[in-house]
C-alpha positions in Angstrom: 1.1 161.5 140.3 3.4 164.1 141.9 7.1 163.6 141.7 9.5 164.0 144.7 10.1 167.6 143.8 6.4 168.5 143.8 6.0 168.6 140.0 2.9 166.9 138.6 4.0 164.1 136.3 1.2 165.2 133.8 3.0 168.4 133.2 6.0 166.5 131.9 4.0 164.0 129.8 1.6 166.3 128.0 2.4 168.7 125.2 0.1 171.2 123.5 1.0 172.6 120.1 2.0 176.2 120.4 2.3 176.2 124.2 5.8 176.2 125.6 6.4 173.7 128.4 9.8 174.6 129.9 9.7 171.9 132.5 9.0 169.3 129.9 11.8 170.5 127.7 14.2 170.5 130.6 13.1 167.0 131.7 13.7 165.6 128.2 17.1 167.3 128.0 18.1 165.9 131.4 16.8 162.4 130.4 19.1 162.6 127.4 22.1 164.0 129.3 22.1 161.7 132.4 20.5 158.5 131.2 21.6 155.8 128.8 18.2 155.7 127.1 18.0 156.1 123.3 16.2 159.0 121.7 13.5 156.5 120.8 13.1 155.3 124.4 12.9 158.9 125.6 10.3 159.8 123.0 8.1 156.9 124.3 8.6 157.9 127.9 7.5 161.5 127.3 4.8 160.6 124.7 6.7 162.4 121.9 5.9 161.4 118.4 9.4 160.5 117.1 13.0 160.3 118.2 13.8 163.3 116.0 11.5 165.5 118.1 13.6 164.6 121.1 16.7 165.5 119.3 15.2 168.8 118.4 14.2 169.5 121.9 17.6 168.7 123.2 19.3 171.0 120.6 16.9 173.9 121.3 17.3 173.5 125.0 21.1 173.5 124.6 20.8 176.9 122.8 18.4 178.3 125.4 20.8 177.2 128.2 23.6 179.2 126.6 21.4 182.2 125.8 18.8 182.6 128.6 19.9 182.8 132.2 16.3 182.1 133.4 16.3 178.7 131.6 19.8 177.9 132.9 18.7 178.7 136.5 15.6 176.4 136.2 17.8 173.7 134.7 20.4 173.9 137.5 17.7 173.8 140.2 16.1 170.7 138.7 19.4 169.1 138.2 20.4 169.8 141.8 17.1 168.4 143.1 17.7 165.2 141.1 21.2 164.9 142.6 19.8 165.4 146.1 17.1 162.8 145.6 19.7 160.3 144.3 21.8 161.0 147.4 18.9 160.0 149.7 18.3 156.6 148.0 
């Protein structure tokens, strides 16, 4: 399934050990920031093993957003596309 912004949903739901998936991390971070879902619910939605893994992703992504302009730019673009799609509905 392809999401409204052209991202294949499989990219967000699959994780391979040792392979960075920036879009997945950003999606998990956004889910935590803009939804009322618990860490456990987000873990289930993204096929993450445990709620503590979600917490770790959110904390690491926070650090990356402060330190890496490339990650911050990607995050802002995805956030903006979410806002635009919400405005259309």
